[in-house]
Structures are given as C-alpha cells and as structure tokens.
C-alpha positions in Angstrom: -12.7 -8.2 -26.3 -9.0 -9.2 -26.3 -6.4 -6.4 -26.4 -3.2 -7.3 -28.3 -4.7 -10.8 -28.8 -2.0 -12.2 -31.0 0.9 -10.7 -29.1 -0.4 -12.0 -25.8 -1.0 -15.4 -27.3 2.7 -15.4 -28.5 3.9 -14.5 -25.0 1.8 -17.2 -23.4 3.3 -19.8 -25.8 6.7 -18.9 -24.3 5.4 -19.0 -20.6 2.3 -21.2 -20.6 2.8 -24.1 -23.0 -0.9 -25.1 -22.7 -3.5 -22.5 -23.7 -6.1 -25.0 -22.6 -4.7 -25.0 -19.1 -4.7 -21.2 -19.1 -8.4 -21.1 -20.1 -9.3 -23.9 -17.6 -7.6 -21.8 -14.8 -9.5 -18.7 -15.7 -12.9 -20.5 -15.9 -12.8 -21.0 -12.1 -12.2 -17.8 -10.2 -13.1 -16.3 -6.9 -13.3 -12.7 -5.8 -10.3 -11.8 -3.8 -9.7 -8.9 -1.3 -6.1 -8.3 -2.1 -4.1 -6.8 0.8 -2.7 -3.4 -0.1 -4.8 -3.1 -3.3 -6.9 -0.1 -4.0 -10.2 -0.6 -2.2 -12.6 0.0 -5.1 -10.6 -2.1 -7.7 -12.0 -5.6 -8.5 -9.5 -8.4 -7.8 -10.0 -12.1 -8.4 -7.8 -15.2 -8.1 -8.1 -18.5 -10.0 -9.1 -21.4 -7.8 -5.9 -23.2 -8.6 -4.0 -20.1 -7.4 -2.0 -19.7 -10.6 -3.3 -16.4 -11.9 -4.5 -13.0 -10.5 -7.2 -11.0 -12.3 -7.2 -7.3 -11.6 -9.5 -4.5 -12.8 -7.7 -2.0 -15.1 -8.7 1.7 -15.0 -9.3 3.7 -18.1 -6.0 5.6 -17.7 -4.0 2.3 -17.2 -5.6 0.8 -20.2 -4.8 3.8 -22.4 -1.2 3.7 -21.1 -0.8 0.0 -21.9 -2.3 0.4 -25.4 0.5 3.0 -26.0 3.4 1.1 -24.6 2.2 -2.5 -25.3 4.5 -3.1 -28.3 7.5 -2.1 -26.3 6.4 -4.4 -23.4 6.1 -7.4 -25.7 9.5 -6.6 -27.4 11.3 -6.2 -24.0 9.9 -9.4 -22.5 10.6 -11.6 -25.6 14.2 -10.2 -25.8 14.7 -10.9 -22.1 13.4 -14.4 -22.4 15.4 -15.2 -25.7 18.7 -13.7 -24.5 18.2 -14.9 -20.9 18.7 -11.4 -19.7 17.7 -11.0 -16.0 14.2 -9.5 -15.4 11.8 -9.5 -12.5 8.8 -8.0 -14.2 5.7 -9.9 -13.1 4.2 -11.1 -16.4 0.9 -9.7 -17.6 -0.5 -12.6 -19.8 -3.7 -11.0 -21.1 -5.8 -7.8 -21.1 -9.6 -8.1 -21.7 -12.8 -6.1 -21.8 -15.6 -8.2 -20.4 -19.2 -7.0 -21.2 -22.2 -8.5 -19.4 -25.9 -7.8 -19.7 -28.2 -7.9 -16.7 -31.3 -10.1 -17.2 -33.6 -7.5 -15.6 -33.7 -4.4 -17.6 -31.0 -5.5 -20.1 -28.5 -3.0 -18.7 -25.0 -3.6 -20.0 -21.8 -3.2 -17.9 -18.2 -3.4 -19.1 -15.0 -4.0 -17.1 -11.4 -3.9 -18.3 -9.1 -6.4 -16.6 -5.7 -8.0 -16.8 -4.5 -11.5 -16.1 -1.1 -11.8 -14.5 1.0 -14.6 -13.0 0.6 -15.2 -9.3 4.1 -14.8 -7.9 3.2 -16.6 -4.7 1.8 -19.7 -6.4 2.7 -22.8 -4.3 4.7 -20.7 -1.9 4.6 -20.6 1.9 5.3 -17.0 2.5 5.8 -15.8 6.1 6.6 -12.1 5.3 5.3 -10.1 2.3 6.7 -6.7 1.4 5.5 -4.1 -1.2 8.6 -1.9 -1.8 8.7 1.4 -3.7 12.0 2.8 -2.4 10.2 5.7 -0.6 9.7 6.0 3.2 6.9 8.6 2.9 3.6 7.1 3.9 5.1 3.6 3.5 4.4 2.0 6.9 1.7 -0.5 7.8 1.1 -0.3 11.6 -1.2 -3.5 11.4 1.3 -6.4 11.1 -0.9 -9.0 12.6 -2.6 -11.8 10.7 -1.2 -13.9 7.8 -0.3 -12.4 4.4 -0.3 -8.8 5.7 1.5 -6.6 3.1 4.3 -4.7 4.8 5.9 -1.6 3.3 9.3 0.1 3.1 9.4 1.4 6.6 8.4 -2.0 8.0 11.4 -3.5 6.3 13.8 -0.8 7.5 12.4 -1.2 11.0 13.0 -5.0 10.8 16.5 -4.8 9.4 18.4 -4.7 12.7 16.7 -7.9 14.0 15.6 -9.8 10.9 17.4 -8.5 7.8 17.1 -10.1 4.4 20.4 -11.7 3.4 21.3 -12.9 -0.1 24.6 -14.3 -1.5 26.8 -12.1 -3.7 25.9 -13.8 -6.9 22.2 -13.6 -6.2 22.6 -9.9 -5.2 24.4 -9.1 -8.4 21.7 -10.9 -10.4 18.9 -9.1 -8.6 20.6 -5.7 -9.2 21.0 -6.5 -12.9 17.3 -7.5 -13.1 16.2 -4.3 -11.3 18.5 -2.2 -13.5 17.2 -3.7 -16.7 13.5 -3.4 -15.7 13.8 0.2 -14.4 15.6 1.3 -17.5 12.8 -0.1 -19.6 10.0 1.4 -17.4 11.7 4.8 -17.4 12.0 4.6 -21.2 8.2 4.1 -21.6 7.5 6.8 -19.0 6.2 4.5 -16.3 6.6 5.0 -12.5 5.0 4.2 -9.2 5.7 0.4 -9.6 6.6 -1.8 -6.6 8.9 -4.7 -5.9 6.8 -7.5 -4.3 9.0 -9.6 -2.0 7.9 -12.8 -0.3 10.0 -14.4 2.3 9.8 -18.1 2.6 11.6 -18.8 5.8 11.1 -22.5 5.7 13.0 -22.9 2.4 15.2 -19.8 2.9 14.0 -18.3 -0.3 12.9 -14.9 -1.6 10.2 -14.5 -4.3 10.5 -11.3 -6.2 8.5 -9.5 -8.9 7.9 -5.9 -10.1 4.2 -5.2 -10.1 1.9 -2.2 -10.8 3.7 -0.9 -13.9 0.6 0.0 -15.9 0.4 3.8 -15.4 2.4 6.3 -17.4 3.5 9.7 -16.1 0.7 11.8 -17.5 0.1 15.6 -17.2 -1.9 15.2 -13.9 1.2 13.5 -12.4 3.4 16.4 -13.6 0.9 18.8 -12.0 1.0 17.0 -8.7 4.8 17.1 -8.7 4.8 20.8 -9.4 2.2 21.6 -6.7 4.2 19.7 -4.1 7.7 21.1 -4.9 6.3 24.7 -5.3 5.0 24.6 -1.8 1.3 25.1 -2.7 -1.0 23.2 -0.3 1.8 23.0 2.3 4.1 20.7 0.4 7.3 22.7 0.5 10.6 21.0 1.5 8.9 17.6 1.7 9.9 15.1 -0.9 7.0 14.7 -3.4 5.4 11.2 -3.4 5.0 11.6 -7.2 8.3 12.2 -9.0 9.4 11.8 -12.7 10.1 8.3 -14.1 13.8 9.1 -14.2 13.9 10.2 -10.6 11.7 7.3 -9.5 14.1 4.8 -11.3 17.2 6.2 -9.5 15.5 6.2 -6.1 14.1 2.7 -6.6 17.5 1.3 -7.7 19.3 2.9 -4.7 16.7 1.5 -2.2 16.7 -2.0 -3.6 20.5 -2.2 -3.3 20.3 -1.1 0.3 17.3 -3.3 1.3 19.0 -6.7 0.6 22.2 -7.3 2.6 24.9 -9.4 1.0 26.7 -12.4 2.6 29.8 -14.0 1.2 29.1 -16.9 -1.1 31.4 -19.3 0.7 28.9 -19.2 3.6 25.7 -19.4 1.5 26.0 -20.7 -2.0 23.0 -19.1 -3.9 21.0 -20.6 -6.6 18.4 -19.0 -8.9 15.3 -20.9 -9.8 12.1 -19.9 -11.5 9.2 -18.9 -9.3 6.5 -21.5 -8.4 4.0 -20.1 -10.9 6.6 -20.7 -13.6 7.9 -24.1 -12.6 4.7 -25.5 -14.2 4.2 -22.8 -16.7 7.6 -21.7 -18.0 10.4 -23.7 -19.5 13.0 -21.1 -19.1 16.7 -21.3 -18.2 17.3 -21.2 -14.4 19.6 -18.1 -14.7 17.0 -15.8 -16.2 15.1 -15.0 -12.9 11.9 -14.2 -14.8 10.0 -12.9 -11.9 12.5 -15.0 -10.1 13.3 -16.4 -6.8 16.6 -16.1 -4.9 17.7 -18.8 -2.6 19.6 -17.6 0.5 
C-alpha cells in the first residue's frame, strides 16, 4: 500500500528524474543496524547506498497522514522558489504485507524511504544534534561511523571546532529558520540535525531528520510531569518540550555550534549533497539537504 502515492510520485519527479532507478535501488536492500537508531526499529539500506528504509510506528504514521499535505506543499515551494531548506527528503511511505508460507500468518510493516544524506561521502565525524545537552553524550567514540551527540561536539569545540564561511553560515541559519518554522507550525518536535564532517574535502553534509512525530497528549503529559516535579523532575529542564520551545532552543544551538570565519580566508560554496548530485537537478544555492564547503 502506498500512502499519498500521487503526491510522493510528484515529489520524486522533482528529485529523482528516473522512477525506474528508484525502483531498481529499492529492489536490492540489506538490513542495516543504524547507529543511534531505536534498537527495535527495522532499518535497511539499498545496496547502491542511495536510500534508507526505516520502519514507521503507528503514531508516526498517524502524524504524517495528518501533516502530509503541508509537507508536500512546503517542499515543493522550497524547491520552486529556491528557498533554503535542509529537511532530509522522505520520498515514499508504504505498508508492506507478507504471508508466511507455513500457517499463512500475515504480517504488516509500515516503512518510509528517505534519501541517504551520506551517499558517496567519506565522513570522518558524524553528529546527531538536537540542541539539548541533557543525555546527549556518547561515551563510546571508537570505531567508524559512530554517531556523536551534542555534548561530544561541545567537548570537541576547543580543539576541533566546525568552521564555516559567513555566507555559508547565513545560508545554514536561513535553512534551519525556515524548516523549524514549518515543523513548529505542524506541531512537530524532537527532530535532529545530522551533520557529517568530510575532512578530506573540507565539507559538511547536513540534513534535518526524525521529523515524523507530532506533539501529542502523551508528550504534553510528560512535559507537565517533569516541570511539576513529580517523579523527581523538578528544576531540571524537561527533555520533552513544546514545538515552539523546541524550535527556539534548536535555532539557538545551531547558531552556536558552527563557528564563522571571514569569507576572505575561506570562500564558501554550496553544492547539493551526494545523494542529490545524481538524483536532483536543483539550483546550487538551494541547499536541499545541502552541503557546506568550508
């Protein structure tokens, strides 16, 4: 079953000129243990590395069904007007049903297909940033492709900060401003900015991910419990806050995390991410899930 089949097909026409290539990629996948992903959620990656397939929970699916039309409108307007955005594109949501040969038991799974921001990229550091320092530290930094968190970045800033030129920084801030305004408008929070550092090319790969869940009554309850001091939560900043608060905190942190250098030392350029070099024919200035060159 395809959710919003025609709207997704229209979006893919803008981003992935060949529907046949899209289907070919999806026909060859492998299960993938995504670092930093929820342990019981199914992840897969296409063998050509272009797309990521992720299981969608019932709550996330219900949320997307509600805000889907706004998502398609926002993305198409961003692409058509070349307005900066760094939302990682979701290119399809499906329910896959399968019957077991023994016993005929049927199982169903909802899943989304999104662009792989790190397609054809040699990333030496990878951060998942939410703008919060609470429980946002990964003590295990060994091994390749370890996902580091906010506190890891703050810890690394004195010795290996992330520098961007002033034009690139302004563009990044505009993209984050646009995207967070949209996400707060549709009541979404708890999203992250995925940042890959390619030290060889002196490039950053950026994209906002995990924006499927709306702020539902259970999230409201969790905020109230923590701020009211029940269960020992008093005077500690709640991990779950309202979309408006989340937006402000996120913007403030992203401005602080990337340090600016004068352009005369480091002329920046903006180019589409690797996954879109092949898939998207968009203007270089639109940083659609873009990439900043230091």
